[in-house]
C-alpha positions as CSV (number, residue, x, y, z in Angstrom):
1,M,82.5,114.6,116.0
2,R,84.4,111.5,114.8
3,I,82.3,108.3,114.9
4,A,83.7,104.8,114.2
5,V,81.5,102.1,113.0
6,G,82.8,98.6,113.8
7,S,82.3,97.2,110.4
8,E,83.4,97.9,106.8
9,N,79.8,97.0,105.6
10,P,78.7,100.1,103.6
11,V,75.0,99.5,104.7
12,K,75.9,99.7,108.4
13,R,78.1,102.8,107.8
14,R,75.2,104.6,105.9
15,A,72.8,103.6,108.6
16,V,74.9,105.3,111.2
17,E,75.4,108.4,109.0
18,H,71.7,108.7,108.6
19,A,71.1,108.2,112.3
20,V,73.5,110.8,113.5
21,A,73.0,113.4,110.8
22,S,70.2,115.2,112.7
23,T,72.0,114.9,116.1
24,F,75.5,116.1,115.5
25,S,76.8,118.9,113.3
26,S,79.1,117.7,110.6
27,P,79.7,114.2,111.9
28,E,82.5,112.2,110.3
29,V,81.6,108.5,110.2
30,V,84.4,106.1,109.5
31,A,84.2,102.4,108.9
32,E,86.7,100.3,111.0
33,S,87.3,96.6,110.4
34,V,87.2,95.1,113.9
35,E,86.5,91.7,115.5
36,S,83.1,91.1,117.0
37,G,84.3,88.3,119.3
38,V,81.3,86.1,118.3
39,Y,80.5,83.7,115.5
40,E,80.2,85.2,112.0
41,Q,76.4,84.5,112.3
42,P,75.5,85.1,115.9
43,Y,72.7,83.0,117.3
44,G,70.5,84.3,120.1
45,Q,69.9,87.7,121.6
46,A,72.8,87.5,124.1
47,E,75.4,86.6,121.5
48,T,74.1,89.3,119.1
49,I,74.3,92.0,121.8
50,T,77.8,90.8,122.8
51,G,79.0,91.1,119.2
52,A,77.6,94.6,118.9
53,E,79.1,95.8,122.2
54,T,82.5,94.3,121.3
55,R,82.4,95.9,117.8
56,A,81.6,99.3,119.4
57,R,84.4,99.1,121.9
58,N,86.9,97.8,119.3
59,A,85.9,100.5,116.9
60,L,86.4,103.2,119.5
61,A,89.8,101.9,120.4
62,A,90.9,101.7,116.7
63,G,91.6,105.4,116.5
64,A,91.0,109.0,117.7
65,Y,87.2,108.7,117.8
66,D,84.6,110.3,120.0
67,L,82.1,107.5,119.6
68,G,82.1,103.8,118.7
69,V,79.1,102.1,117.2
70,G,78.6,98.4,116.9
71,L,75.8,96.9,114.7
72,E,75.4,93.1,114.7
73,G,72.8,91.0,112.8
74,G,71.9,87.8,114.6
75,V,69.5,84.9,114.3
76,A,67.1,84.1,117.2
77,Q,64.1,81.9,117.7
78,L,61.2,83.8,119.2
79,A,59.2,82.3,122.0
80,G,56.0,80.6,120.8
81,T,57.3,80.0,117.3
82,D,58.5,76.7,115.7
């Protein structure tokens, strides 16, 4: 199983390696530098999700992979907080 992570961030790559280790036998996790299609620091849940989905699609399209993963960190104000 070849898995592409849509980021060259080593923390994100290791998180995916850890997450898939018990699910797939001998997974190969590769970091791919791809565009997220959103601001560098996404604001709000919708923009953060869009960035993650775009990263996953772009990572998958970047090579001969079986799975694309997109992780996006965003900032959002929670209801009821100031």
